C-alpha positions as CSV (number, residue, x, y, z in Angstrom):
1,X,39.3,166.7,94.5
2,X,38.5,169.5,96.9
3,X,35.6,171.5,98.2
4,X,34.0,173.6,95.5
5,X,34.9,171.2,92.6
6,X,32.2,170.2,90.1
7,X,32.3,166.4,89.5
8,X,30.5,163.5,88.1
9,X,30.8,160.0,89.6
10,X,29.7,156.4,89.3
11,X,30.2,153.4,91.6
12,X,33.1,151.2,90.6
13,X,31.4,148.0,91.8
14,X,28.7,148.2,89.1
15,X,28.7,149.8,85.7
16,X,26.2,152.6,85.4
17,X,26.0,156.0,83.7
18,X,27.8,159.0,85.2
19,X,25.7,161.0,87.6
20,X,24.5,164.5,87.0
21,X,27.0,167.1,88.0
22,X,27.6,167.5,91.7
23,X,29.3,170.1,93.8
24,X,31.8,168.9,96.5
25,X,30.7,170.7,99.6
26,X,32.5,169.0,102.5
27,X,35.3,166.6,103.3
28,X,35.1,164.4,106.4
29,X,37.8,165.0,109.1
30,X,40.3,162.3,110.0
31,X,40.1,159.3,110.2
32,X,37.4,159.5,107.5
33,X,39.1,162.0,105.2
34,X,38.4,159.8,102.1
35,X,34.7,160.5,102.5
36,X,33.2,163.5,100.7
37,X,29.8,165.2,100.8
38,X,28.4,166.3,97.5
39,X,25.3,168.2,96.5
40,X,23.5,166.7,93.5
41,X,19.9,166.9,92.2
42,X,18.7,168.8,95.3
43,X,20.2,166.5,98.0
44,X,23.4,165.7,99.8
45,X,25.2,162.4,99.2
46,X,28.4,160.9,100.7
47,X,30.9,159.4,98.3
48,X,34.2,157.6,98.9
49,X,37.1,158.0,96.6
50,X,38.1,154.3,96.6
51,X,34.6,153.1,95.8
52,X,33.7,155.6,93.1
53,X,35.1,156.6,89.8
54,X,35.2,160.4,89.8
55,X,35.4,162.7,86.8
56,X,36.5,166.3,87.6
57,X,34.4,168.7,85.5
58,X,35.7,172.0,86.9
59,X,38.0,172.9,89.7
60,X,37.8,176.0,91.9
61,X,41.0,177.9,92.5
62,X,41.1,179.4,96.0
63,X,43.5,182.1,97.1
64,X,44.1,182.3,100.8
65,X,45.5,185.3,102.7
66,X,45.0,187.8,99.9
67,X,45.8,191.3,101.0
68,X,44.0,194.0,98.9
69,X,46.0,196.9,100.2
């Protein structure tokens, strides 16, 4: 999972339906790098990879250091 990905998730401690799609907008810095901020249904939420089942719907491919010369 990375910033820009479109995901759905559900807590793994209780069975519920998958959430509406959410966009991953931020990853916490160390030592909390397993925490992610997602934007879903008009609000920000924090999820943690070890406590949520996560389904990747779409992944963003990023190109760094692209030179258009």
